[in-house]
Steps between C-alpha positions, in 0.01 A plus 500: 500500500233284664128548435370361827131539576414598142147411393456398136157538337410429139172633363394344169205509265395628161520846349221727623448318831686753713813292567729803480260713705487233771881483507516881523268488803698220667831682440351825631367330815840342572673835439254677733591240764861620478637206301739497206302405189597382151253425222522366145247410233477275199223608265525257210202555271305658784327757281335210319398309811828311527687404815620765741712443810643738755759423767490697825777451756509680833686486827770682698739493199419375149775476240323367190148550363477155342373190679683178422289207381371305801570784746168688519352502850161591353346471155183692418333389178215717371403272208418139597664364183830661601542296822685208340691730265650683799510238776872437433591835661353396837733348758408182684255597772432837336155661495288481183221758478265438207146607410377178665577669833218744424237231437332559838457875459128576503379661180716555196813710502541734205775364269701821543532447876595130511868599511435713808296225671793263439729757666261482795556124516877551470497762776398234752832323430723808530599711797385836362237701691153522340509881513815504289333276240197729491721808460687332213171407328377859526833641377504276191137525389279789399277623782186383318630142534592512871172377651462199268864393532527550875190282531655235268820506708297454821305214342825326404627534857169376643511181290826405670389597848196275489 
């Protein structure tokens, strides 16, 4: 069965950086948009700050949760030193979203919301309504974290919109 129009996103970083939480939010947003979603994770030594990667695939019909090497449409990397480690998953012409994309954000983002700001950057490359992203953020985070993370998401979007 064909997987036409499937979007492949890999989110990578180190344990404790919110890689899995970011992939949960992305998967939730795609699901809320009415798409079929599959997700998988590789934790490695994540509890000790080791590498973590999560594949999220969404579209009209998704058969497998795993993204083949060189087939990711988008790669989000939360830790700068993980860019080269994970670049091989990105297809030619794919979108790389790294912490460098946040360099022009005024002020300093709290470390715990960098993953959400990077989702904001990613959101400018995907055809998912902003309101759906915001609903997914609220659904996946405790209410006390909504304001900070919605602001981080908006800041990530703003960086890409000039």
